[in-house]
N, C-alpha and C positions, 0 to 999 in steps of 0.2 A: 504494500500500500504506500502511496505517496500523495502529497498535497503541498500547497503553499498558501500563504495568506490570501492570495487572490485566485487560488485554484482549488476547486472542490476535491475531496478525496477520491482516488481511483485505486482499485485493486486489480493488479495485473499478474498474469502468470508468465514468467520469463525463464529462459534457459540459464544455465550457469554462466554462459558468456554474455548474458544481457539481452539476447535476442527475444523480442516479444512473441509469445505464442498465442496469448488470448487476453483480452480485457474481460475481467470477470464482473465487476460492478463499477458504477460511477455514481457518486452521490447526486441526488436531485435537489438543487438549491432554488428551484423556481418559487417555492413558498417564501423563501427569504427575499428574493428579488421583488416579489409582489408587494411586500410591505416596505420597500424602499432601501433594503440593504445595499450598501456599497462596499466593495473590497477596500481594505486598508492599503495604505501606500508604504512600501518599504523604501528606505533611503540609506545613503552612505554619506557621512560627513567627516571632517577632520577634527581630531581632538584639539584641545587647547594648545598642544605643542605644534600644531600646524602640519604635522607629519603623519600621525597615526590615524588609520581609517577606523571609524566607529560605525556600527550598524544599528539601525533602529526601525521603528514602525510608527506610522501616523494614522490616526482615525479622524474621520469627518462625520458631521451630522448626516442623517438620511436625506434631509432636504437641503443639502449644501448648495450655496450660491457663491461662486467665485467672486462676484462683485461686492459681496458684503465683507465686513470686518468682524472677525471672531476672536473672543478671548481664548487663550491657550493655557492648558494645564499640563505640566511636566509630572508624569508618574514615575517616581524614583524608588529604587532599592539601593543599588550601588555597593552593597556589601560584597566582600571579596570571596564569597564562596557559592555564588549562583548567578545565572543570567535570567533576564526577565522578558527579553524580546522573543515572541513566538515565531517559529519558522513554519508551522503547519497552518492548516485552514482554521482550526478551532483554537481560540485563545486558551493557552494551557497554563497560565499563571493567574493568580488572583488579580494582580495589577493590570494585566492585559485585559481581563474581563471587565474590570472596573473602568478602565480607560475607554474601552469600546462602548460601554453603557453610558458613561457621562457624555461622550461625544454626541450622542443622540439628543441630548438636551440643549444643544446649541454651542458646543465647544469644539475646538481643535485640541486633540490630546495626542501625546506622543510618549514613547518609551525608547530609551537608548541604553546599550550596554557600554559604559565608559571604561577607561583604563582601570585595571585592578580587578575586573571581574574574570570569571572562569572561561574555559573552553577556547581560549586563544593562545595557549602556551604559557610557560612559566615567566618569560620576560614581560609579557603583557600584564600578568597578575602581579608580578613583583614591583610594578610601577608604584604601588601604594604601600609596599612593605616598610613598616616603621614610620609611615607618615600618612596614616588614614586621616581624611578630612582636608587634605591640602590640594589635591588635584581633581577630585570628583566633581565638585560644583563648577570649577572652571570648564571642565569638559561638557557639562550640561548647558552652561551659558553659551559656549561656543556652538553647540548643536542648535540651540534656540536661534541664535543670530543667523546661522547658515540656512536654517529652514525658512526663516522670515525673509531672507534676502531674495529667495526665489518664489515666495508665496505671499503676494501682497494682501491676501485675505487674513493673514496672521496679525493680530493687533498686539504689538509689543508694549503697549501701555496698560494691557490687562493680562498679566501673566501670573498664573498660580502654580503651586506645587503641592503634591500629596505623596506621602510615604508612610509605610508601616514598619515598625521594628528598626532595622538598619535604615530603611527609608524614612522613618520618623526622625532619626538622628540627622539624616541629610536634608530633610525638609526644614528643620530648624537651622541647620548649617547654611542652607541657601538663603533663608530670610535674614541671617546675620552677616554673611560674607558677600552677598550680592543684593543688598537691600534696595538698590535702585532698579533692579531687574524684576524681582519677584514682589508682587503687590499683596498676595494672600497665600498663606501656607497652612497646611493641615498636617500635624505631626501625630500620627497614631502609634501608640505604644513605643515612643522613642527611647532608644538606649543612649548611653553616654560612654565615652572612652574610659572613664574612671570607674565604671560599674560593669559587672558581668565579665570578670577576668577570663573565664574559660572561653569566651568568644573573642575578646580583644587581644589577649597575650600572644596567640599564635601568629598574629600579624604585626603586633606592636612591640613585642618583647615585654620585659618587666618594666614597670614605671621607673625603677631605680637605674635601669640600664638605658632608658630612652626618655629622659625627662623632657627634652625639647620637643620630641614628637607628641607626647601627651599634652604638653602645654599648648602647642599650636593647634591641636585637634580638639581641644575641649571647648564645647559650646558655651559653658557657663562663664567663660572669660569674656564673652562678646555680647552680653545682654544689652549693653548701651547702644548697639548698632541697629536694633530693630526699628524699622520704619513702617512696615506694612501690618496687615492683620494676621494674627497667628492663633490658631486653635490647636489645643492639645486634647487628644482623646486617649484615655487610659483605663484599663480594667484594674480594679482594686486588688485582684488576686493574681496579678501577673508576676510570675517568677522568672520568666525569660528576660524581660526588660522591667526591672522593679519600678514601681511607681515613684520611688524615691528619686529616680533620675529626672522625672518630670517636676517633682517638687523642688529639686535643686535648681532646675532651669527657671522655674517660676520665681524662686528667690532672687536669682540674678536679675530678672526683669523688674521685680519689685524695687530692688535697690537702685536700678537705673531709672525708675519712674516710667516704665514702659507698660502700656495696657496689653492684656492678653485675654484669650477666651479658653475655657476649660470645660470638657465633658467627661465626667466620671461614669464608668459602667460598673455598678456594684457586683461583686463576686465573679466578675469575668476574668478569665486568664488572658494569656497572650493572643489567643485566638477566639474572637468574639463569636457567640452562638445565639441562635434563637432570636427572641425579640431584641436583644442587645445588638446583634449584627445589623438588623434592619434599622434600628434607631441610629446606629453609627453611620450607616450608608445614607440615611435621610439627612443627617446632620451635615455630612460632606456636601451633599447637593445644595442644601439651603445656604451653607456658608459661601460656596463659590457663586451661587446665584446672587447673593447679597453684595458681595464685594468685587466680583469680576464682571457682572453683566450690566452694571450701571454705565 
């Protein structure tokens, strides 16, 4: 079986040398097309270094009009042990599913696997070794600018970012290190470099051995930089990314006199379920509608 983001799944019978013997099935996507489904657009851009190719995917609304201007939302994970850009017809990650869904509400959404992620070789992943937080957001900003340069329907005055877990850390990071780019951010279950050692230390080393790396990558040092609207979403029973990380970030914002928004999900773990998952998804939609669609 094979497929692509713009190509429905096909099951074929082939010989060992690749010669086609028979097409067995091909998915019928006519019901999708009848309700306005449009294939996403894959793209290749340069990383912030101007050299490295990055691969991503862009989703548009079902009623897309190239003459209009659309707000854009960057769906980010950027952690150094997985990729999020789907290669098949069906979005196979939570972020790609959410990005495709939000686009239908009148947004341009995109995902990109920046330097430091997996499946591109050791050198590509080692780009962030010991310095998590230093090149990921520049790669996403570079992606955003290159996408907008060729797509006049992207409104760079209305840019948002959403992420969960590592993506939550990077959503905060984007709001604090690129405050003139990102106008609204949602950090769901955000971690922090100085918490969750079992996740951080394989890529950062021990704090005593890499003090500058931890210092440069710690979001709580940058609370005063916030300019846009920032929503934290956190489950009170999260053990993967303890809620203390969000509380410490809030403390940084309070000390800097910066307003923030907070949604707590009682008894929810790192992975929201049931009514809490729907409540969180509705909150994401409302937040971007309020601060990006104006």
